[in-house]
mmCIF file of the protein (N, C-alpha, C, O) and its ligand, coordinates in Angstrom:
data_MODEL
# 
_entry.id   MODEL 
# 
loop_
_entity.id 
_entity.type 
_entity.pdbx_number_of_molecules 
1 polymer     1 
2 non-polymer 1 
# 
_entity_poly.entity_id                      1 
_entity_poly.type                           'polypeptide(L)' 
_entity_poly.nstd_linkage                   no 
_entity_poly.nstd_monomer                   no 
_entity_poly.pdbx_seq_one_letter_code       MFSVVMHDQLYHVVCRDCPTESLRPSKEAAVEAATDHADDADHDVSVGRVH 
_entity_poly.pdbx_seq_one_letter_code_can   MFSVVMHDQLYHVVCRDCPTESLRPSKEAAVEAATDHADDADHDVSVGRVH 
_entity_poly.pdbx_strand_id                 A 
# 
loop_
_entity_poly_seq.entity_id 
_entity_poly_seq.num 
_entity_poly_seq.mon_id 
_entity_poly_seq.hetero 
1 1  MET n 
1 2  PHE n 
1 3  SER n 
1 4  VAL n 
1 5  VAL n 
1 6  MET n 
1 7  HIS n 
1 8  ASP n 
1 9  GLN n 
1 10 LEU n 
1 11 TYR n 
1 12 HIS n 
1 13 VAL n 
1 14 VAL n 
1 15 CYS n 
1 16 ARG n 
1 17 ASP n 
1 18 CYS n 
1 19 PRO n 
1 20 THR n 
1 21 GLU n 
1 22 SER n 
1 23 LEU n 
1 24 ARG n 
1 25 PRO n 
1 26 SER n 
1 27 LYS n 
1 28 GLU n 
1 29 ALA n 
1 30 ALA n 
1 31 VAL n 
1 32 GLU n 
1 33 ALA n 
1 34 ALA n 
1 35 THR n 
1 36 ASP n 
1 37 HIS n 
1 38 ALA n 
1 39 ASP n 
1 40 ASP n 
1 41 ALA n 
1 42 ASP n 
1 43 HIS n 
1 44 ASP n 
1 45 VAL n 
1 46 SER n 
1 47 VAL n 
1 48 GLY n 
1 49 ARG n 
1 50 VAL n 
1 51 HIS n 
# 
loop_
_struct_asym.id 
_struct_asym.entity_id 
A 1 
B 2 
# 
loop_
_chem_comp.id 
_chem_comp.type 
_chem_comp.mon_nstd_flag 
ALA 'L-peptide linking' y 
ARG 'L-peptide linking' y 
ASP 'L-peptide linking' y 
CYS 'L-peptide linking' y 
GLN 'L-peptide linking' y 
GLU 'L-peptide linking' y 
GLY 'peptide linking'   y 
HIS 'L-peptide linking' y 
LEU 'L-peptide linking' y 
LYS 'L-peptide linking' y 
MET 'L-peptide linking' y 
PHE 'L-peptide linking' y 
PRO 'L-peptide linking' y 
SER 'L-peptide linking' y 
THR 'L-peptide linking' y 
TYR 'L-peptide linking' y 
VAL 'L-peptide linking' y 
ZN  non-polymer         . 
# 
_pdbx_entity_nonpoly.entity_id   2 
_pdbx_entity_nonpoly.name        ? 
_pdbx_entity_nonpoly.comp_id     ZN 
# 
_pdbx_nonpoly_scheme.asym_id         B 
_pdbx_nonpoly_scheme.entity_id       2 
_pdbx_nonpoly_scheme.mon_id          ZN 
_pdbx_nonpoly_scheme.ndb_seq_num     1 
_pdbx_nonpoly_scheme.pdb_seq_num     101 
_pdbx_nonpoly_scheme.auth_seq_num    101 
_pdbx_nonpoly_scheme.pdb_mon_id      ZN 
_pdbx_nonpoly_scheme.auth_mon_id     ZN 
_pdbx_nonpoly_scheme.pdb_strand_id   A 
_pdbx_nonpoly_scheme.pdb_ins_code    . 
# 
loop_
_atom_site.group_PDB 
_atom_site.id 
_atom_site.type_symbol 
_atom_site.label_atom_id 
_atom_site.label_alt_id 
_atom_site.label_comp_id 
_atom_site.label_asym_id 
_atom_site.label_entity_id 
_atom_site.label_seq_id 
_atom_site.pdbx_PDB_ins_code 
_atom_site.Cartn_x 
_atom_site.Cartn_y 
_atom_site.Cartn_z 
_atom_site.occupancy 
_atom_site.B_iso_or_equiv 
_atom_site.pdbx_formal_charge 
_atom_site.auth_seq_id 
_atom_site.auth_comp_id 
_atom_site.auth_asym_id 
_atom_site.auth_atom_id 
_atom_site.pdbx_PDB_model_num 
ATOM   1   N  N  . MET A 1 1  ? 10.281 163.201 144.839 1.00 0.00 ? 1   MET A N  1 
ATOM   2   C  CA . MET A 1 1  ? 9.518  163.219 143.549 1.00 0.00 ? 1   MET A CA 1 
ATOM   3   C  C  . MET A 1 1  ? 10.409 162.985 142.382 1.00 0.00 ? 1   MET A C  1 
ATOM   4   O  O  . MET A 1 1  ? 11.527 163.496 142.308 1.00 0.00 ? 1   MET A O  1 
ATOM   5   N  N  . PHE A 1 2  ? 9.889  162.186 141.446 1.00 0.00 ? 2   PHE A N  1 
ATOM   6   C  CA . PHE A 1 2  ? 10.616 161.967 140.197 1.00 0.00 ? 2   PHE A CA 1 
ATOM   7   C  C  . PHE A 1 2  ? 10.279 163.044 139.194 1.00 0.00 ? 2   PHE A C  1 
ATOM   8   O  O  . PHE A 1 2  ? 9.134  163.483 139.088 1.00 0.00 ? 2   PHE A O  1 
ATOM   9   N  N  . SER A 1 3  ? 11.280 163.458 138.467 1.00 0.00 ? 3   SER A N  1 
ATOM   10  C  CA . SER A 1 3  ? 11.017 164.308 137.314 1.00 0.00 ? 3   SER A CA 1 
ATOM   11  C  C  . SER A 1 3  ? 10.995 163.490 136.081 1.00 0.00 ? 3   SER A C  1 
ATOM   12  O  O  . SER A 1 3  ? 12.024 162.943 135.682 1.00 0.00 ? 3   SER A O  1 
ATOM   13  N  N  . VAL A 1 4  ? 9.873  163.384 135.464 1.00 0.00 ? 4   VAL A N  1 
ATOM   14  C  CA . VAL A 1 4  ? 9.720  162.512 134.290 1.00 0.00 ? 4   VAL A CA 1 
ATOM   15  C  C  . VAL A 1 4  ? 9.701  163.362 132.985 1.00 0.00 ? 4   VAL A C  1 
ATOM   16  O  O  . VAL A 1 4  ? 8.877  164.255 132.787 1.00 0.00 ? 4   VAL A O  1 
ATOM   17  N  N  . VAL A 1 5  ? 10.637 163.019 132.155 1.00 0.00 ? 5   VAL A N  1 
ATOM   18  C  CA . VAL A 1 5  ? 10.647 163.726 130.852 1.00 0.00 ? 5   VAL A CA 1 
ATOM   19  C  C  . VAL A 1 5  ? 10.016 162.760 129.811 1.00 0.00 ? 5   VAL A C  1 
ATOM   20  O  O  . VAL A 1 5  ? 10.421 161.612 129.627 1.00 0.00 ? 5   VAL A O  1 
ATOM   21  N  N  . MET A 1 6  ? 9.020  163.321 129.172 1.00 0.00 ? 6   MET A N  1 
ATOM   22  C  CA . MET A 1 6  ? 8.327  162.481 128.178 1.00 0.00 ? 6   MET A CA 1 
ATOM   23  C  C  . MET A 1 6  ? 9.029  162.518 126.827 1.00 0.00 ? 6   MET A C  1 
ATOM   24  O  O  . MET A 1 6  ? 9.000  163.511 126.099 1.00 0.00 ? 6   MET A O  1 
ATOM   25  N  N  . HIS A 1 7  ? 9.659  161.387 126.532 1.00 0.00 ? 7   HIS A N  1 
ATOM   26  C  CA . HIS A 1 7  ? 10.314 161.308 125.192 1.00 0.00 ? 7   HIS A CA 1 
ATOM   27  C  C  . HIS A 1 7  ? 9.457  160.591 124.146 1.00 0.00 ? 7   HIS A C  1 
ATOM   28  O  O  . HIS A 1 7  ? 9.851  160.456 122.988 1.00 0.00 ? 7   HIS A O  1 
ATOM   29  N  N  . ASP A 1 8  ? 8.275  160.134 124.581 1.00 0.00 ? 8   ASP A N  1 
ATOM   30  C  CA . ASP A 1 8  ? 7.510  159.333 123.655 1.00 0.00 ? 8   ASP A CA 1 
ATOM   31  C  C  . ASP A 1 8  ? 6.389  160.144 123.009 1.00 0.00 ? 8   ASP A C  1 
ATOM   32  O  O  . ASP A 1 8  ? 5.500  159.577 122.374 1.00 0.00 ? 8   ASP A O  1 
ATOM   33  N  N  . GLN A 1 9  ? 6.424  161.393 123.159 1.00 0.00 ? 9   GLN A N  1 
ATOM   34  C  CA . GLN A 1 9  ? 5.318  162.208 122.494 1.00 0.00 ? 9   GLN A CA 1 
ATOM   35  C  C  . GLN A 1 9  ? 5.919  162.924 121.282 1.00 0.00 ? 9   GLN A C  1 
ATOM   36  O  O  . GLN A 1 9  ? 7.056  163.397 121.283 1.00 0.00 ? 9   GLN A O  1 
ATOM   37  N  N  . LEU A 1 10 ? 5.083  162.968 120.264 1.00 0.00 ? 10  LEU A N  1 
ATOM   38  C  CA . LEU A 1 10 ? 5.484  163.675 119.033 1.00 0.00 ? 10  LEU A CA 1 
ATOM   39  C  C  . LEU A 1 10 ? 4.330  164.570 118.579 1.00 0.00 ? 10  LEU A C  1 
ATOM   40  O  O  . LEU A 1 10 ? 3.153  164.250 118.745 1.00 0.00 ? 10  LEU A O  1 
ATOM   41  N  N  . TYR A 1 11 ? 4.716  165.685 118.010 1.00 0.00 ? 11  TYR A N  1 
ATOM   42  C  CA . TYR A 1 11 ? 3.715  166.568 117.475 1.00 0.00 ? 11  TYR A CA 1 
ATOM   43  C  C  . TYR A 1 11 ? 3.929  166.748 115.990 1.00 0.00 ? 11  TYR A C  1 
ATOM   44  O  O  . TYR A 1 11 ? 5.050  166.956 115.527 1.00 0.00 ? 11  TYR A O  1 
ATOM   45  N  N  . HIS A 1 12 ? 2.844  166.665 115.253 1.00 0.00 ? 12  HIS A N  1 
ATOM   46  C  CA . HIS A 1 12 ? 2.916  166.714 113.799 1.00 0.00 ? 12  HIS A CA 1 
ATOM   47  C  C  . HIS A 1 12 ? 2.486  168.133 113.347 1.00 0.00 ? 12  HIS A C  1 
ATOM   48  O  O  . HIS A 1 12 ? 1.378  168.587 113.632 1.00 0.00 ? 12  HIS A O  1 
ATOM   49  N  N  . VAL A 1 13 ? 3.403  168.805 112.637 1.00 0.00 ? 13  VAL A N  1 
ATOM   50  C  CA . VAL A 1 13 ? 3.110  170.112 112.116 1.00 0.00 ? 13  VAL A CA 1 
ATOM   51  C  C  . VAL A 1 13 ? 2.810  169.919 110.615 1.00 0.00 ? 13  VAL A C  1 
ATOM   52  O  O  . VAL A 1 13 ? 3.626  169.412 109.844 1.00 0.00 ? 13  VAL A O  1 
ATOM   53  N  N  . VAL A 1 14 ? 1.595  170.352 110.252 1.00 0.00 ? 14  VAL A N  1 
ATOM   54  C  CA . VAL A 1 14 ? 1.180  170.195 108.877 1.00 0.00 ? 14  VAL A CA 1 
ATOM   55  C  C  . VAL A 1 14 ? 0.678  171.489 108.300 1.00 0.00 ? 14  VAL A C  1 
ATOM   56  O  O  . VAL A 1 14 ? -0.191 172.146 108.874 1.00 0.00 ? 14  VAL A O  1 
ATOM   57  N  N  . CYS A 1 15 ? 1.232  171.858 107.153 1.00 0.00 ? 15  CYS A N  1 
ATOM   58  C  CA . CYS A 1 15 ? 0.735  173.067 106.431 1.00 0.00 ? 15  CYS A CA 1 
ATOM   59  C  C  . CYS A 1 15 ? -0.442 172.674 105.548 1.00 0.00 ? 15  CYS A C  1 
ATOM   60  O  O  . CYS A 1 15 ? -0.359 171.698 104.804 1.00 0.00 ? 15  CYS A O  1 
ATOM   61  N  N  . ARG A 1 16 ? -1.518 173.415 105.624 1.00 0.00 ? 16  ARG A N  1 
ATOM   62  C  CA . ARG A 1 16 ? -2.713 173.161 104.748 1.00 0.00 ? 16  ARG A CA 1 
ATOM   63  C  C  . ARG A 1 16 ? -2.542 173.733 103.372 1.00 0.00 ? 16  ARG A C  1 
ATOM   64  O  O  . ARG A 1 16 ? -3.300 173.383 102.467 1.00 0.00 ? 16  ARG A O  1 
ATOM   65  N  N  . ASP A 1 17 ? -1.572 174.604 103.178 1.00 0.00 ? 17  ASP A N  1 
ATOM   66  C  CA . ASP A 1 17 ? -1.434 175.357 101.934 1.00 0.00 ? 17  ASP A CA 1 
ATOM   67  C  C  . ASP A 1 17 ? -0.241 174.938 101.064 1.00 0.00 ? 17  ASP A C  1 
ATOM   68  O  O  . ASP A 1 17 ? -0.121 175.405 99.931  1.00 0.00 ? 17  ASP A O  1 
ATOM   69  N  N  . CYS A 1 18 ? 0.653  174.056 101.575 1.00 0.00 ? 18  CYS A N  1 
ATOM   70  C  CA . CYS A 1 18 ? 1.798  173.553 100.809 1.00 0.00 ? 18  CYS A CA 1 
ATOM   71  C  C  . CYS A 1 18 ? 2.217  172.257 101.444 1.00 0.00 ? 18  CYS A C  1 
ATOM   72  O  O  . CYS A 1 18 ? 1.738  171.927 102.528 1.00 0.00 ? 18  CYS A O  1 
ATOM   73  N  N  . PRO A 1 19 ? 3.124  171.484 100.790 1.00 0.00 ? 19  PRO A N  1 
ATOM   74  C  CA . PRO A 1 19 ? 3.470  170.140 101.305 1.00 0.00 ? 19  PRO A CA 1 
ATOM   75  C  C  . PRO A 1 19 ? 4.334  170.149 102.583 1.00 0.00 ? 19  PRO A C  1 
ATOM   76  O  O  . PRO A 1 19 ? 4.767  169.091 103.040 1.00 0.00 ? 19  PRO A O  1 
ATOM   77  N  N  . THR A 1 20 ? 4.575  171.287 103.134 1.00 0.00 ? 20  THR A N  1 
ATOM   78  C  CA . THR A 1 20 ? 5.457  171.342 104.328 1.00 0.00 ? 20  THR A CA 1 
ATOM   79  C  C  . THR A 1 20 ? 4.831  170.565 105.501 1.00 0.00 ? 20  THR A C  1 
ATOM   80  O  O  . THR A 1 20 ? 3.683  170.797 105.880 1.00 0.00 ? 20  THR A O  1 
ATOM   81  N  N  . GLU A 1 21 ? 5.623  169.636 106.062 1.00 0.00 ? 21  GLU A N  1 
ATOM   82  C  CA . GLU A 1 21 ? 5.197  169.001 107.298 1.00 0.00 ? 21  GLU A CA 1 
ATOM   83  C  C  . GLU A 1 21 ? 6.434  168.569 108.075 1.00 0.00 ? 21  GLU A C  1 
ATOM   84  O  O  . GLU A 1 21 ? 7.482  168.337 107.472 1.00 0.00 ? 21  GLU A O  1 
ATOM   85  N  N  . SER A 1 22 ? 6.337  168.455 109.406 1.00 0.00 ? 22  SER A N  1 
ATOM   86  C  CA . SER A 1 22 ? 7.476  167.972 110.194 1.00 0.00 ? 22  SER A CA 1 
ATOM   87  C  C  . SER A 1 22 ? 6.945  167.409 111.512 1.00 0.00 ? 22  SER A C  1 
ATOM   88  O  O  . SER A 1 22 ? 5.799  167.612 111.913 1.00 0.00 ? 22  SER A O  1 
ATOM   89  N  N  . LEU A 1 23 ? 7.869  166.682 112.156 1.00 0.00 ? 23  LEU A N  1 
ATOM   90  C  CA . LEU A 1 23 ? 7.544  166.130 113.478 1.00 0.00 ? 23  LEU A CA 1 
ATOM   91  C  C  . LEU A 1 23 ? 8.428  166.757 114.520 1.00 0.00 ? 23  LEU A C  1 
ATOM   92  O  O  . LEU A 1 23 ? 9.635  166.898 114.320 1.00 0.00 ? 23  LEU A O  1 
ATOM   93  N  N  . ARG A 1 24 ? 7.830  167.138 115.640 1.00 0.00 ? 24  ARG A N  1 
ATOM   94  C  CA . ARG A 1 24 ? 8.578  167.792 116.706 1.00 0.00 ? 24  ARG A CA 1 
ATOM   95  C  C  . ARG A 1 24 ? 8.346  167.056 118.015 1.00 0.00 ? 24  ARG A C  1 
ATOM   96  O  O  . ARG A 1 24 ? 7.291  166.462 118.235 1.00 0.00 ? 24  ARG A O  1 
ATOM   97  N  N  . PRO A 1 25 ? 9.366  167.107 118.892 1.00 0.00 ? 25  PRO A N  1 
ATOM   98  C  CA . PRO A 1 25 ? 9.295  166.318 120.108 1.00 0.00 ? 25  PRO A CA 1 
ATOM   99  C  C  . PRO A 1 25 ? 8.468  166.988 121.250 1.00 0.00 ? 25  PRO A C  1 
ATOM   100 O  O  . PRO A 1 25 ? 8.204  166.364 122.278 1.00 0.00 ? 25  PRO A O  1 
ATOM   101 N  N  . SER A 1 26 ? 8.088  168.206 121.055 1.00 0.00 ? 26  SER A N  1 
ATOM   102 C  CA . SER A 1 26 ? 7.289  168.820 122.099 1.00 0.00 ? 26  SER A CA 1 
ATOM   103 C  C  . SER A 1 26 ? 6.246  169.741 121.489 1.00 0.00 ? 26  SER A C  1 
ATOM   104 O  O  . SER A 1 26 ? 6.376  170.149 120.335 1.00 0.00 ? 26  SER A O  1 
ATOM   105 N  N  . LYS A 1 27 ? 5.241  170.062 122.234 1.00 0.00 ? 27  LYS A N  1 
ATOM   106 C  CA . LYS A 1 27 ? 4.183  170.977 121.726 1.00 0.00 ? 27  LYS A CA 1 
ATOM   107 C  C  . LYS A 1 27 ? 4.769  172.341 121.505 1.00 0.00 ? 27  LYS A C  1 
ATOM   108 O  O  . LYS A 1 27 ? 4.431  173.007 120.526 1.00 0.00 ? 27  LYS A O  1 
ATOM   109 N  N  . GLU A 1 28 ? 5.652  172.783 122.403 1.00 0.00 ? 28  GLU A N  1 
ATOM   110 C  CA . GLU A 1 28 ? 6.237  174.087 122.241 1.00 0.00 ? 28  GLU A CA 1 
ATOM   111 C  C  . GLU A 1 28 ? 7.003  174.179 120.957 1.00 0.00 ? 28  GLU A C  1 
ATOM   112 O  O  . GLU A 1 28 ? 6.860  175.165 120.234 1.00 0.00 ? 28  GLU A O  1 
ATOM   113 N  N  . ALA A 1 29 ? 7.832  173.171 120.629 1.00 0.00 ? 29  ALA A N  1 
ATOM   114 C  CA . ALA A 1 29 ? 8.604  173.159 119.406 1.00 0.00 ? 29  ALA A CA 1 
ATOM   115 C  C  . ALA A 1 29 ? 7.697  173.102 118.188 1.00 0.00 ? 29  ALA A C  1 
ATOM   116 O  O  . ALA A 1 29 ? 7.975  173.733 117.168 1.00 0.00 ? 29  ALA A O  1 
ATOM   117 N  N  . ALA A 1 30 ? 6.620  172.349 118.297 1.00 0.00 ? 30  ALA A N  1 
ATOM   118 C  CA . ALA A 1 30 ? 5.681  172.243 117.158 1.00 0.00 ? 30  ALA A CA 1 
ATOM   119 C  C  . ALA A 1 30 ? 4.975  173.573 116.878 1.00 0.00 ? 30  ALA A C  1 
ATOM   120 O  O  . ALA A 1 30 ? 4.825  174.010 115.737 1.00 0.00 ? 30  ALA A O  1 
ATOM   121 N  N  . VAL A 1 31 ? 4.562  174.174 117.957 1.00 0.00 ? 31  VAL A N  1 
ATOM   122 C  CA . VAL A 1 31 ? 3.860  175.479 117.822 1.00 0.00 ? 31  VAL A CA 1 
ATOM   123 C  C  . VAL A 1 31 ? 4.850  176.523 117.272 1.00 0.00 ? 31  VAL A C  1 
ATOM   124 O  O  . VAL A 1 31 ? 4.460  177.381 116.481 1.00 0.00 ? 31  VAL A O  1 
ATOM   125 N  N  . GLU A 1 32 ? 6.074  176.458 117.670 1.00 0.00 ? 32  GLU A N  1 
ATOM   126 C  CA . GLU A 1 32 ? 7.114  177.388 117.208 1.00 0.00 ? 32  GLU A CA 1 
ATOM   127 C  C  . GLU A 1 32 ? 7.370  177.200 115.744 1.00 0.00 ? 32  GLU A C  1 
ATOM   128 O  O  . GLU A 1 32 ? 7.502  178.182 115.014 1.00 0.00 ? 32  GLU A O  1 
ATOM   129 N  N  . ALA A 1 33 ? 7.446  175.948 115.276 1.00 0.00 ? 33  ALA A N  1 
ATOM   130 C  CA . ALA A 1 33 ? 7.672  175.611 113.878 1.00 0.00 ? 33  ALA A CA 1 
ATOM   131 C  C  . ALA A 1 33 ? 6.438  176.090 113.063 1.00 0.00 ? 33  ALA A C  1 
ATOM   132 O  O  . ALA A 1 33 ? 6.585  176.696 112.002 1.00 0.00 ? 33  ALA A O  1 
ATOM   133 N  N  . ALA A 1 34 ? 5.265  175.816 113.567 1.00 0.00 ? 34  ALA A N  1 
ATOM   134 C  CA . ALA A 1 34 ? 4.008  176.193 112.908 1.00 0.00 ? 34  ALA A CA 1 
ATOM   135 C  C  . ALA A 1 34 ? 3.933  177.672 112.744 1.00 0.00 ? 34  ALA A C  1 
ATOM   136 O  O  . ALA A 1 34 ? 3.578  178.172 111.677 1.00 0.00 ? 34  ALA A O  1 
ATOM   137 N  N  . THR A 1 35 ? 4.271  178.396 113.817 1.00 0.00 ? 35  THR A N  1 
ATOM   138 C  CA . THR A 1 35 ? 4.188  179.859 113.819 1.00 0.00 ? 35  THR A CA 1 
ATOM   139 C  C  . THR A 1 35 ? 5.252  180.465 112.842 1.00 0.00 ? 35  THR A C  1 
ATOM   140 O  O  . THR A 1 35 ? 4.981  181.436 112.136 1.00 0.00 ? 35  THR A O  1 
ATOM   141 N  N  . ASP A 1 36 ? 6.412  179.881 112.834 1.00 0.00 ? 36  ASP A N  1 
ATOM   142 C  CA . ASP A 1 36 ? 7.515  180.325 111.922 1.00 0.00 ? 36  ASP A CA 1 
ATOM   143 C  C  . ASP A 1 36 ? 7.023  180.216 110.508 1.00 0.00 ? 36  ASP A C  1 
ATOM   144 O  O  . ASP A 1 36 ? 7.109  181.177 109.743 1.00 0.00 ? 36  ASP A O  1 
ATOM   145 N  N  . HIS A 1 37 ? 6.512  179.067 110.146 1.00 0.00 ? 37  HIS A N  1 
ATOM   146 C  CA . HIS A 1 37 ? 6.103  178.850 108.764 1.00 0.00 ? 37  HIS A CA 1 
ATOM   147 C  C  . HIS A 1 37 ? 4.886  179.691 108.407 1.00 0.00 ? 37  HIS A C  1 
ATOM   148 O  O  . HIS A 1 37 ? 4.809  180.217 107.296 1.00 0.00 ? 37  HIS A O  1 
ATOM   149 N  N  . ALA A 1 38 ? 3.937  179.829 109.324 1.00 0.00 ? 38  ALA A N  1 
ATOM   150 C  CA . ALA A 1 38 ? 2.782  180.674 109.097 1.00 0.00 ? 38  ALA A CA 1 
ATOM   151 C  C  . ALA A 1 38 ? 3.208  182.099 108.839 1.00 0.00 ? 38  ALA A C  1 
ATOM   152 O  O  . ALA A 1 38 ? 2.680  182.766 107.949 1.00 0.00 ? 38  ALA A O  1 
ATOM   153 N  N  . ASP A 1 39 ? 4.195  182.579 109.643 1.00 0.00 ? 39  ASP A N  1 
ATOM   154 C  CA . ASP A 1 39 ? 4.643  183.949 109.496 1.00 0.00 ? 39  ASP A CA 1 
ATOM   155 C  C  . ASP A 1 39 ? 5.438  184.132 108.197 1.00 0.00 ? 39  ASP A C  1 
ATOM   156 O  O  . ASP A 1 39 ? 5.244  185.118 107.486 1.00 0.00 ? 39  ASP A O  1 
ATOM   157 N  N  . ASP A 1 40 ? 6.340  183.176 107.886 1.00 0.00 ? 40  ASP A N  1 
ATOM   158 C  CA . ASP A 1 40 ? 7.175  183.243 106.714 1.00 0.00 ? 40  ASP A CA 1 
ATOM   159 C  C  . ASP A 1 40 ? 6.309  183.181 105.418 1.00 0.00 ? 40  ASP A C  1 
ATOM   160 O  O  . ASP A 1 40 ? 6.464  184.015 104.526 1.00 0.00 ? 40  ASP A O  1 
ATOM   161 N  N  . ALA A 1 41 ? 5.433  182.217 105.337 1.00 0.00 ? 41  ALA A N  1 
ATOM   162 C  CA . ALA A 1 41 ? 4.741  181.918 104.078 1.00 0.00 ? 41  ALA A CA 1 
ATOM   163 C  C  . ALA A 1 41 ? 3.299  182.378 104.064 1.00 0.00 ? 41  ALA A C  1 
ATOM   164 O  O  . ALA A 1 41 ? 2.616  182.262 103.046 1.00 0.00 ? 41  ALA A O  1 
ATOM   165 N  N  . ASP A 1 42 ? 2.815  182.916 105.219 1.00 0.00 ? 42  ASP A N  1 
ATOM   166 C  CA . ASP A 1 42 ? 1.445  183.301 105.290 1.00 0.00 ? 42  ASP A CA 1 
ATOM   167 C  C  . ASP A 1 42 ? 0.514  182.136 104.953 1.00 0.00 ? 42  ASP A C  1 
ATOM   168 O  O  . ASP A 1 42 ? -0.475 182.296 104.237 1.00 0.00 ? 42  ASP A O  1 
ATOM   169 N  N  . HIS A 1 43 ? 0.858  180.946 105.492 1.00 0.00 ? 43  HIS A N  1 
ATOM   170 C  CA . HIS A 1 43 ? 0.065  179.727 105.231 1.00 0.00 ? 43  HIS A CA 1 
ATOM   171 C  C  . HIS A 1 43 ? -0.678 179.350 106.520 1.00 0.00 ? 43  HIS A C  1 
ATOM   172 O  O  . HIS A 1 43 ? -0.362 179.819 107.614 1.00 0.00 ? 43  HIS A O  1 
ATOM   173 N  N  . ASP A 1 44 ? -1.679 178.480 106.337 1.00 0.00 ? 44  ASP A N  1 
ATOM   174 C  CA . ASP A 1 44 ? -2.451 177.965 107.445 1.00 0.00 ? 44  ASP A CA 1 
ATOM   175 C  C  . ASP A 1 44 ? -1.818 176.682 107.921 1.00 0.00 ? 44  ASP A C  1 
ATOM   176 O  O  . ASP A 1 44 ? -1.885 175.666 107.228 1.00 0.00 ? 44  ASP A O  1 
ATOM   177 N  N  . VAL A 1 45 ? -1.216 176.703 109.067 1.00 0.00 ? 45  VAL A N  1 
ATOM   178 C  CA . VAL A 1 45 ? -0.510 175.536 109.590 1.00 0.00 ? 45  VAL A CA 1 
ATOM   179 C  C  . VAL A 1 45 ? -1.207 174.987 110.798 1.00 0.00 ? 45  VAL A C  1 
ATOM   180 O  O  . VAL A 1 45 ? -1.609 175.742 111.683 1.00 0.00 ? 45  VAL A O  1 
ATOM   181 N  N  . SER A 1 46 ? -1.362 173.654 110.854 1.00 0.00 ? 46  SER A N  1 
ATOM   182 C  CA . SER A 1 46 ? -1.991 173.019 112.033 1.00 0.00 ? 46  SER A CA 1 
ATOM   183 C  C  . SER A 1 46 ? -1.028 172.118 112.757 1.00 0.00 ? 46  SER A C  1 
ATOM   184 O  O  . SER A 1 46 ? -0.104 171.569 112.156 1.00 0.00 ? 46  SER A O  1 
ATOM   185 N  N  . VAL A 1 47 ? -1.246 171.960 114.078 1.00 0.00 ? 47  VAL A N  1 
ATOM   186 C  CA . VAL A 1 47 ? -0.392 171.110 114.898 1.00 0.00 ? 47  VAL A CA 1 
ATOM   187 C  C  . VAL A 1 47 ? -1.296 170.032 115.536 1.00 0.00 ? 47  VAL A C  1 
ATOM   188 O  O  . VAL A 1 47 ? -2.327 170.330 116.140 1.00 0.00 ? 47  VAL A O  1 
ATOM   189 N  N  . GLY A 1 48 ? -0.876 168.807 115.378 1.00 0.00 ? 48  GLY A N  1 
ATOM   190 C  CA . GLY A 1 48 ? -1.661 167.702 115.979 1.00 0.00 ? 48  GLY A CA 1 
ATOM   191 C  C  . GLY A 1 48 ? -0.684 166.769 116.729 1.00 0.00 ? 48  GLY A C  1 
ATOM   192 O  O  . GLY A 1 48 ? 0.479  166.590 116.370 1.00 0.00 ? 48  GLY A O  1 
ATOM   193 N  N  . ARG A 1 49 ? -1.259 166.198 117.791 1.00 0.00 ? 49  ARG A N  1 
ATOM   194 C  CA . ARG A 1 49 ? -0.392 165.277 118.559 1.00 0.00 ? 49  ARG A CA 1 
ATOM   195 C  C  . ARG A 1 49 ? -0.452 163.899 117.903 1.00 0.00 ? 49  ARG A C  1 
ATOM   196 O  O  . ARG A 1 49 ? -1.511 163.406 117.515 1.00 0.00 ? 49  ARG A O  1 
ATOM   197 N  N  . VAL A 1 50 ? 0.758  163.292 117.795 1.00 0.00 ? 50  VAL A N  1 
ATOM   198 C  CA . VAL A 1 50 ? 0.876  161.923 117.240 1.00 0.00 ? 50  VAL A CA 1 
ATOM   199 C  C  . VAL A 1 50 ? 1.128  161.034 118.458 1.00 0.00 ? 50  VAL A C  1 
ATOM   200 O  O  . VAL A 1 50 ? 2.001  161.290 119.287 1.00 0.00 ? 50  VAL A O  1 
ATOM   201 N  N  . HIS A 1 51 ? 0.323  159.985 118.520 1.00 0.00 ? 51  HIS A N  1 
ATOM   202 C  CA . HIS A 1 51 ? 0.456  159.067 119.694 1.00 0.00 ? 51  HIS A CA 1 
ATOM   203 C  C  . HIS A 1 51 ? 1.481  158.018 119.374 1.00 0.00 ? 51  HIS A C  1 
ATOM   204 O  O  . HIS A 1 51 ? 1.755  157.150 120.202 1.00 0.00 ? 51  HIS A O  1 
HETATM 205 ZN ZN . ZN  B 2 .  ? 3.044  176.233 103.744 1.00 0.00 2 101 ZN  A ZN 1 
# 
């Protein structure tokens, strides 16, 4: 079996309450960034997949 690492996916982290946004290479990293910012700033942060 091949182990395939997906390098072509990106996740977009966007804050709804301030201009903060970033791109992350995995859903886990995106959710972590979103959670960090939401906890730090008490903002509403969303994560979406970028194709
Ligand atoms: Zn924010």
